[in-house]
C-alpha positions as CSV (number, residue, x, y, z in Angstrom):
1,M,-52.1,-13.5,56.2
2,D,-49.4,-15.2,54.1
3,V,-46.5,-15.0,56.5
4,I,-46.3,-14.9,60.3
5,V,-43.0,-13.8,61.9
6,Q,-42.7,-15.6,65.3
7,A,-40.4,-13.1,67.0
8,W,-41.9,-13.2,70.5
9,N,-38.9,-13.8,72.8
10,P,-39.5,-14.0,76.6
11,P,-36.7,-13.4,79.1
12,Y,-34.5,-16.5,79.5
13,H,-35.9,-17.4,82.9
14,K,-39.4,-17.6,81.4
15,W,-38.4,-19.8,78.5
16,A,-39.3,-23.1,80.2
17,A,-42.8,-21.9,81.1
18,Q,-43.6,-19.9,78.0
19,V,-41.6,-20.8,74.8
20,I,-43.2,-24.2,74.1
21,A,-46.6,-23.1,75.5
22,M,-47.0,-20.2,73.2
23,Q,-46.5,-22.1,70.0
24,P,-49.8,-24.1,69.6
25,A,-51.8,-20.9,69.1
26,I,-49.4,-19.9,66.3
27,H,-49.7,-23.4,64.8
28,R,-53.5,-23.1,64.7
29,E,-53.5,-19.7,63.0
30,A,-50.8,-20.7,60.5
31,L,-52.7,-23.9,59.5
32,A,-56.0,-22.2,59.4
33,N,-54.7,-19.6,56.9
34,N,-52.2,-21.8,55.1
35,A,-49.6,-19.3,56.2
36,T,-45.8,-19.7,56.5
37,V,-44.2,-19.0,59.9
38,I,-40.7,-17.4,59.9
39,I,-38.7,-18.2,63.0
40,P,-35.6,-16.1,63.8
41,G,-33.4,-19.0,64.6
42,N,-30.2,-19.0,66.7
43,V,-27.2,-21.3,67.2
44,Y,-28.3,-22.7,70.6
45,V,-29.6,-25.9,69.1
46,F,-26.3,-27.3,68.0
47,G,-24.4,-27.5,71.3
48,K,-20.7,-27.5,71.6
49,Q,-20.4,-31.2,70.6
50,T,-21.6,-30.5,67.0
51,P,-18.7,-29.9,64.6
52,A,-18.5,-26.5,62.9
53,P,-19.4,-25.0,60.4
54,W,-23.0,-25.4,61.5
55,S,-25.5,-25.9,58.7
56,H,-29.1,-27.1,58.0
57,T,-27.8,-30.6,58.1
58,S,-25.9,-30.3,61.4
59,Q,-27.0,-32.4,64.3
60,H,-29.1,-30.5,67.0
61,A,-27.2,-31.9,69.9
62,A,-27.5,-29.2,72.6
63,R,-27.7,-30.5,76.1
64,N,-28.2,-27.3,78.0
65,T,-31.7,-26.0,79.0
66,L,-32.1,-23.2,76.5
67,G,-30.8,-25.3,73.6
68,K,-33.2,-28.1,74.3
69,I,-36.1,-25.7,74.6
70,R,-35.2,-24.3,71.2
71,I,-34.9,-27.7,69.7
72,A,-38.4,-28.7,71.0
73,M,-39.8,-25.3,69.9
74,E,-38.6,-25.8,66.3
75,Q,-39.6,-29.4,66.2
76,S,-43.2,-28.5,67.3
77,Y,-43.7,-26.7,63.9
78,K,-42.4,-29.7,62.0
79,D,-44.7,-32.1,64.0
80,A,-47.7,-29.8,63.5
81,G,-47.1,-29.7,59.7
82,V,-46.8,-25.9,59.7
83,R,-45.1,-24.3,56.7
84,T,-42.0,-23.0,58.4
85,I,-38.8,-21.1,57.6
86,V,-36.1,-21.1,60.3
87,L,-33.7,-18.4,59.4
88,R,-30.7,-19.1,61.6
89,A,-28.0,-16.4,62.4
90,G,-25.3,-15.7,64.9
91,D,-25.3,-12.9,67.5
92,Y,-27.0,-9.8,66.2
93,L,-25.4,-6.5,65.4
94,D,-28.1,-3.9,65.5
95,T,-28.3,-0.3,64.2
96,E,-29.1,1.0,67.7
97,A,-28.6,0.0,71.3
98,S,-31.3,-2.7,71.9
99,G,-29.9,-4.7,74.8
100,N,-28.0,-7.5,73.0
101,W,-24.5,-8.7,73.9
102,F,-22.7,-6.4,71.5
103,D,-24.3,-3.1,72.5
104,K,-24.9,-3.8,76.2
105,I,-21.6,-5.5,77.2
106,M,-19.0,-5.1,74.4
107,A,-19.3,-1.8,72.7
108,P,-19.8,0.8,75.5
109,G,-16.1,0.9,76.3
110,L,-15.3,2.1,72.8
111,R,-15.7,5.6,74.1
112,K,-12.3,4.9,75.7
113,G,-11.0,2.8,72.8
114,V,-11.8,-0.5,74.5
115,L,-13.8,-3.4,73.2
116,T,-14.8,-5.7,76.1
117,Y,-14.9,-9.3,74.9
118,P,-16.7,-12.1,76.7
119,G,-14.9,-15.1,75.2
120,T,-11.7,-16.6,73.8
121,P,-10.3,-13.8,71.6
122,G,-8.7,-15.9,68.9
123,I,-11.5,-18.2,67.8
124,D,-14.3,-17.8,65.2
125,H,-17.7,-16.4,66.3
126,A,-20.8,-16.0,64.1
127,W,-22.4,-12.5,63.8
128,G,-25.4,-11.3,61.8
129,F,-26.2,-7.6,60.9
130,L,-29.8,-7.3,61.8
131,P,-30.9,-5.3,58.7
132,D,-29.3,-8.0,56.5
133,V,-31.0,-10.7,58.4
134,A,-34.3,-8.9,57.9
135,H,-33.6,-8.6,54.2
136,A,-32.8,-12.3,54.1
137,A,-36.2,-13.0,55.8
138,V,-38.0,-10.9,53.2
139,A,-36.3,-12.7,50.3
140,L,-37.3,-16.1,51.7
141,A,-40.8,-14.9,52.5
142,E,-41.2,-14.0,48.8
143,M,-40.5,-17.6,47.8
144,H,-42.2,-19.3,50.7
145,K,-44.7,-21.2,48.6
146,S,-41.9,-22.9,46.6
147,L,-39.8,-24.0,49.6
148,D,-39.9,-27.3,51.5
149,R,-42.7,-27.3,54.1
150,F,-40.0,-27.1,56.8
151,T,-37.0,-25.1,55.7
152,D,-34.0,-24.6,58.0
153,V,-31.6,-22.2,56.5
154,C,-28.4,-20.7,57.9
155,Y,-27.4,-17.1,57.2
156,K,-23.7,-16.8,57.4
157,G,-23.2,-13.1,58.1
158,Y,-19.7,-12.6,59.4
159,T,-17.3,-15.0,61.0
160,L,-15.0,-12.9,63.2
161,S,-12.8,-13.7,66.1
162,G,-12.6,-11.2,69.0
163,E,-9.3,-10.0,67.6
164,Q,-10.7,-9.6,64.1
165,L,-13.8,-7.8,65.5
166,A,-11.6,-5.3,67.3
167,A,-9.5,-4.7,64.2
168,T,-12.6,-4.2,62.0
169,I,-14.2,-1.8,64.5
170,S,-10.9,0.1,64.5
171,T,-11.1,0.5,60.7
172,A,-14.8,1.4,60.9
173,R,-14.4,4.1,63.5
174,G,-11.0,5.3,62.6
175,H,-9.3,5.0,66.0
176,D,-7.3,2.3,67.8
177,V,-9.4,-0.3,69.6
178,R,-7.9,-2.4,72.4
179,L,-9.4,-5.8,73.2
180,K,-10.1,-6.3,76.9
181,L,-11.4,-9.6,78.3
182,M,-14.6,-9.4,80.3
183,Q,-14.4,-10.4,83.9
184,R,-16.7,-13.3,84.8
185,W,-17.0,-12.8,88.6
186,P,-19.7,-10.0,88.4
187,L,-22.0,-12.5,86.8
188,Q,-21.7,-14.8,89.7
189,L,-22.3,-11.9,92.2
190,L,-25.4,-10.9,90.3
191,R,-26.8,-14.5,90.0
192,P,-28.9,-14.4,93.2
193,F,-30.6,-11.1,92.1
194,M,-31.1,-11.6,88.3
195,P,-32.8,-14.8,87.2
196,D,-31.5,-14.6,83.7
197,I,-27.8,-14.7,84.8
198,K,-27.8,-18.5,85.3
199,H,-28.8,-19.0,81.7
200,I,-26.3,-16.4,80.5
201,I,-23.6,-18.5,82.3
202,E,-25.1,-21.6,80.8
203,M,-24.6,-20.3,77.3
204,E,-21.0,-19.1,77.9
205,Y,-19.7,-22.0,75.8
206,L,-20.6,-20.2,72.6
207,W,-17.9,-17.6,73.4
208,H,-15.3,-20.4,73.9
209,T,-16.4,-22.8,71.1
210,P,-15.2,-21.9,67.5
211,H,-18.2,-21.8,65.2
212,S,-19.4,-20.4,61.9
213,L,-22.5,-20.9,59.8
214,D,-22.5,-22.6,56.4
215,P,-24.4,-20.5,53.9
216,T,-24.7,-23.2,51.2
217,L,-28.5,-23.6,51.2
218,F,-29.1,-19.9,51.6
219,N,-26.8,-19.1,48.6
220,E,-28.7,-21.6,46.5
221,L,-32.0,-20.1,47.4
222,V,-31.0,-16.4,47.3
223,P,-27.9,-16.4,45.0
224,D,-27.9,-12.6,44.4
225,F,-28.1,-11.6,48.0
226,S,-25.8,-8.7,49.0
227,T,-24.4,-8.7,52.5
228,T,-23.3,-5.4,54.0
229,P,-19.5,-5.2,54.3
230,A,-18.4,-5.8,57.9
231,V,-16.8,-2.4,58.2
232,G,-20.0,-0.7,57.3
233,A,-22.2,-2.9,59.5
234,L,-19.9,-2.3,62.5
235,R,-19.7,1.4,61.9
236,K,-23.5,1.5,62.2
237,A,-23.6,-0.9,65.1
238,C,-21.1,1.3,67.1
239,A,-22.6,4.6,66.1
240,F,-24.4,5.0,69.5
241,V,-21.0,5.1,71.3
242,P,-19.2,8.5,71.4
243,M,-15.7,8.7,69.9
244,P,-12.8,8.8,72.4
245,K,-11.8,12.4,73.1
246,D,-8.4,12.1,71.5
247,A,-9.6,10.1,68.5
248,Q,-9.1,11.5,65.0
249,P,-11.9,9.7,63.0
250,T,-11.4,9.1,59.4
251,P,-14.3,10.2,57.0
252,M,-17.0,7.7,56.6
253,A,-17.0,5.8,53.4
254,A,-19.9,6.3,51.0
């Protein structure tokens, strides 16, 4: 093999036991085959102390458990001398419901014209349309032999506040979308019964910390990359949610 995509992601409550422990086997296979490992990176490593926009040169200053695990996980590839590409993106927007923040928490209320938002609505938040992130990974994979042995690259995607997200979804779906702030107390009630909840609460700062990703390095490496317009991406990301009964949707753009 030439490229290994390391996309195995255990539940949050198993990260401490599994995330670091699973990497040495991948290191060995990559080194034995002189293969490049592509890691779907996230923004956990930066922490709220790191000034935005976040880039390949930004300090990895996370102090929370999940952030420190991701820092150690990525560092293990550098320490092992594995050819590595970390492709870092914000929260994913998928083309189907797959259990992420957007389709599990935020979008279901669109059937009633409501977008449930878990953060401060007027600040920047980083998003990545999953098909675009995949295309970016392919573009980097095709040049993997010419890249630095450890390449950390940010994919900008979209920088949208909650208010901008609601407005863009309204345009994409052709009906009014009202922003509603998510209630936090259900998370606390569920905490004793769902082991992942404490880590979800731990990462809440990302919804209250303005952030965006700096695409400078990615644009240098893949200058002709075409990002799906946000309206089109959000139309697909919301397609699993029925239209409100009284909505008069506009025709989809080609």
